[in-house]
C-alpha positions in Angstrom: 87.8 39.8 -22.7 88.3 39.3 -19.0 84.6 39.8 -18.2 83.7 37.4 -20.9 86.1 34.7 -19.5 84.6 35.1 -16.0 81.1 34.9 -17.4 81.9 31.7 -19.3 83.6 30.1 -16.3 80.5 30.8 -14.3 78.3 29.3 -17.0 80.5 26.2 -16.9 79.6 25.5 -13.3 76.0 24.4 -13.8 77.0 22.4 -16.9 79.7 20.6 -14.9 77.3 19.9 -12.1 74.5 18.7 -14.4 76.9 16.5 -16.5 78.6 14.8 -13.5 75.2 14.3 -11.7 73.9 12.6 -14.8 76.9 10.3 -15.1 76.8 9.6 -11.3 73.1 8.6 -11.4 73.6 6.4 -14.5 76.5 4.5 -12.9 75.3 4.2 -9.3 71.5 4.2 -9.6 71.2 1.7 -12.4 73.4 -1.0 -10.8 74.7 -2.4 -7.6 78.5 -1.8 -7.3 78.7 -4.2 -4.3 77.1 -7.0 -6.2 79.4 -6.3 -9.2 82.4 -6.5 -6.8 81.5 -10.1 -5.8 80.5 -11.2 -9.4 78.4 -14.4 -9.5 78.9 -15.1 -5.8 76.4 -13.9 -3.3 78.1 -11.7 -0.7 77.6 -12.2 3.0 75.0 -9.6 4.2 77.2 -8.3 7.0 80.2 -8.0 4.6 78.0 -6.3 2.0 76.7 -3.8 4.5 80.2 -3.0 5.7 81.4 -2.4 2.2 78.4 -0.1 1.5 79.2 1.8 4.6 82.9 2.2 3.6 81.9 3.3 0.1 79.2 5.7 1.4 76.6 3.7 -0.5 74.3 3.4 2.6 73.1 7.0 2.1 70.6 8.5 -0.3 71.8 9.0 -3.8 71.9 12.8 -3.6 74.0 12.6 -0.4 76.4 10.2 -2.2 76.8 12.8 -5.0 77.4 15.7 -2.6 79.9 13.6 -0.8 81.6 12.6 -4.0 81.9 16.2 -5.2 83.3 17.2 -1.9 85.9 14.5 -2.2 86.8 15.6 -5.7 87.5 19.2 -4.6 89.9 17.7 -2.1 91.7 15.8 -4.8 90.2 12.4 -3.9 88.5 10.5 -6.7 87.8 7.4 -4.6 89.3 4.0 -4.7 88.8 1.3 -7.4 87.4 -2.1 -6.4 90.9 -3.6 -6.7 92.2 -1.3 -4.0 94.1 1.2 -6.2 93.2 4.9 -5.8 91.5 6.2 -8.9 94.0 9.1 -8.9 96.8 6.6 -9.3 95.1 5.1 -12.3 94.7 8.5 -13.7 98.4 9.4 -13.2 99.4 6.5 -15.4 96.5 6.6 -18.0 96.2 10.3 -18.7 99.7 11.0 -19.9 99.4 8.2 -22.5 96.1 9.4 -23.8 97.2 13.0 -23.9 100.2 12.1 -26.0 98.0 10.0 -28.3 95.5 12.8 -28.6 98.3 15.3 -29.4 99.4 13.1 -32.3 95.8 12.6 -33.5 95.0 16.4 -33.4 98.2 17.3 -35.2 97.5 14.8 -37.9 93.9 15.7 -38.4 94.6 19.5 -38.3 97.6 19.6 -40.6 96.6 17.0 -43.1 92.9 17.8 -43.0 93.4 21.6 -43.5 95.9 21.1 -46.3 93.8 18.6 -48.2 90.7 20.8 -47.7 92.4 23.9 -48.9 93.9 22.1 -51.9 90.5 20.6 -52.8 88.6 23.9 -52.2 90.9 25.9 -54.5 90.3 23.3 -57.2 86.6 22.9 -56.9 85.0 20.6 -59.5 88.3 19.3 -60.8 89.6 15.7 -60.6 91.6 16.4 -57.5 88.6 17.7 -55.7 86.4 14.7 -56.7 89.2 12.4 -55.6 89.5 14.0 -52.2 85.7 13.9 -51.7 85.6 10.2 -52.6 88.6 9.4 -50.3 87.1 11.1 -47.3 83.8 9.4 -47.9 85.5 6.0 -47.8 87.4 6.9 -44.7 84.2 8.0 -42.9 82.5 4.8 -43.9 85.2 2.4 -42.6 84.9 1.7 -38.8 87.9 2.5 -36.7 88.4 -1.1 -35.6 88.6 -2.2 -39.3 91.1 0.5 -40.3 93.0 0.0 -37.1 93.5 -3.8 -37.6 94.3 -3.4 -41.3 97.0 -0.7 -40.7 98.4 -2.6 -37.8 98.7 -5.7 -39.9 100.2 -3.9 -42.9 102.7 -1.6 -41.1 103.4 -3.8 -38.1 103.3 -7.3 -39.3 103.5 -7.5 -43.1 106.0 -4.7 -43.7 107.5 -4.6 -40.2 107.8 -0.8 -40.3 106.5 -0.2 -36.7 105.8 -2.2 -33.6 102.4 -3.9 -33.8 101.7 -2.9 -30.1 102.9 0.1 -28.1 105.3 -0.4 -25.3 104.3 0.7 -21.7 106.4 3.9 -22.0 104.5 4.8 -25.2 106.9 7.3 -26.7 105.7 9.6 -29.5 107.5 7.5 -32.1 105.4 4.5 -31.3 102.1 6.5 -31.1 102.3 7.8 -34.7 100.3 4.9 -36.2 97.7 4.7 -33.4 97.4 8.5 -33.7 96.7 8.2 -37.4 94.1 5.5 -36.8 92.4 7.6 -34.1 92.4 10.7 -36.3 91.2 9.1 -39.6 87.5 9.8 -39.3 88.0 13.3 -37.8 90.6 14.0 -40.5 88.0 13.3 -43.2 85.5 15.7 -41.5 88.1 18.4 -41.1 89.0 18.0 -44.8 85.4 18.3 -45.9 84.7 21.2 -43.5 87.8 23.1 -44.7 86.9 22.5 -48.3 83.3 23.8 -47.9 84.4 26.9 -46.0 87.1 27.7 -48.5 84.7 27.4 -51.4 82.2 29.7 -49.7 84.7 32.3 -48.7 86.4 32.3 -52.1 83.5 34.2 -53.5 83.4 36.7 -50.6 83.9 40.4 -51.3 87.1 40.8 -49.2 88.8 38.1 -51.3 87.9 39.8 -54.6 89.1 43.1 -53.1 92.4 41.6 -52.1 92.8 40.1 -55.6 91.9 43.4 -57.2 94.6 45.2 -55.1 97.1 43.0 -56.8 98.2 41.1 -53.7 100.2 37.9 -54.3 98.1 34.8 -54.5 99.8 33.1 -51.5 99.0 36.1 -49.4 95.4 36.2 -50.5 95.0 32.5 -49.8 96.8 32.2 -46.5 96.1 35.6 -44.8 92.6 36.3 -46.0 90.9 33.2 -47.4 92.3 30.5 -45.1 92.3 32.5 -41.9 88.6 33.2 -42.1 87.8 29.7 -43.3 89.4 28.2 -40.2 86.7 29.4 -37.8 84.4 26.4 -38.2 87.4 24.1 -38.4 88.7 25.3 -35.1 85.3 24.8 -33.6 85.2 21.2 -34.7 88.8 20.4 -33.7 88.2 22.0 -30.2 85.1 19.9 -29.5 86.8 16.9 -31.0 89.7 16.9 -28.5 87.5 15.5 -25.7 85.8 13.1 -28.1 89.2 11.7 -29.2 90.2 11.2 -25.5 87.0 9.4 -24.6 86.6 7.6 -27.9 90.1 6.1 -27.9 88.8 2.9 -26.4 89.0 0.9 -29.7 92.4 2.4 -30.7 93.9 1.7 -27.3 92.6 -1.8 -27.3 94.1 -2.6 -30.7 97.5 -1.2 -29.9 97.6 -2.3 -26.2 97.7 1.3 -24.9 96.7 1.5 -21.2 95.3 4.9 -21.4 91.9 6.5 -20.6 90.0 4.5 -23.1 91.5 1.2 -21.7 90.7 2.2 -18.1 87.1 3.1 -19.1 86.7 -0.2 -20.9 87.9 -2.1 -17.9 85.8 -0.1 -15.6 82.6 -0.7 -17.6 83.4 -4.3 -18.1 84.0 -5.0 -14.4 81.3 -2.4 -13.3 84.0 -0.5 -11.4 81.9 2.5 -10.7 84.6 4.8 -9.0 86.9 4.4 -12.0 84.2 5.1 -14.6 82.8 8.2 -12.8 86.3 9.6 -12.0 87.6 9.4 -15.6 84.3 10.7 -17.1 84.4 13.6 -14.6 87.8 14.7 -16.0 86.6 14.2 -19.6 83.7 16.7 -18.8 86.3 19.2 -17.6 88.3 18.7 -20.8 85.3 19.3 -22.9 84.4 22.5 -21.1 88.0 23.9 -21.2 88.3 23.0 -24.9 85.1 24.9 -25.7 86.2 27.9 -23.8 89.6 28.0 -25.7 87.8 27.6 -29.0 85.6 30.7 -28.3 88.7 32.7 -27.4 90.5 31.6 -30.6 87.7 33.2 -32.6 88.9 36.7 -31.8 92.4 35.7 -33.0 91.2 34.3 -36.3 88.7 37.1 -37.0 89.6 40.5 -35.5 86.0 41.7 -36.1 84.9 39.4 -33.2 85.0 41.3 -29.9 84.0 40.0 -26.5 82.3 42.3 -24.0 
C-alpha cells in the first residue's frame, strides 16, 4: 500500500504541472491583465511598463510560469488587482465553500444511496419507475432554476429559511444551498446506485449468501450494498472538486462569498492572479480526491490489493 501511494503521488506531479500550466497559459496568454486593470481607459505607457515589471509580466511566458510556481511553493499566490493578497481571499472563501461542499456531499451520498438501493431492490415496480422519472426531471432542470424556485418557496413564500446566507455561513443556513448544489449529483448517484444494485443482485456471492440462510438485511448491507458502492464512491470522489468549482451559480443565488463567487468576480474583472490561484487549489483537490477514492476501493472490496 505504501509503495502504491508513493507511486500515485509521483504520478500526480506531471498532472499538476500540466494542469496548472494549461490554466496559466489560458489566463495570461489570451489576455492582457494590465489592460484589464485599467478597463476602458488607456494606461500611461510608463505606468503600464512599471506594473508589468512589478507583476513579472515583462518576462517570457514560461519564465512567468516558473516564477509563479516558485512563489506558490513559498506560500505566495500573488496579489489581486485590488491590492489584496490572493491568500487572504482564499482564507475567507475556502472555509465557506468547504462547509457548503460537505453539506452537498452528505445530501447526495445519503439520500442518493438510499433511493438507489430502495429502487434497485424493487426493480420494475411502481416505486422504481417513480424514482427514475424523478431523477430524470432533476437532471433536466438547470441549477439556477431549481435554486431560485427553492429559494422563493422556502425563503420567501413559506419563510422557513433565510433567502440569503449570512457572512458567517453556519451549517444551518447552508442546508438549502447544499441541497440545491447537490440536486443533479444526487440524481446521478441514485441512478448509479440503482444500476449497480440491480447488476450485483444477480451475482453468485449474493445467491450464496441467501442460500446460507443469512438474514436479508445482512445480505443487502454487507454483501450487496458494499460491493455496489465502488462506482458510487468513484463518482462522489471526483464530484467533490466539481462541486467546489461548480458552486458559482449556487453561491450567486444565496449570496455566499466562497470559491465560486471569487472565481466569478475574477473572471468578470479579468483578475488573473485570483483565477489562477483558486484554480490551482482546485486542481490539488481533484488529485487528492482521486487518490482517496482509489484507497477506498480496498476498504469496500477486500479482493483489491495494491502492490
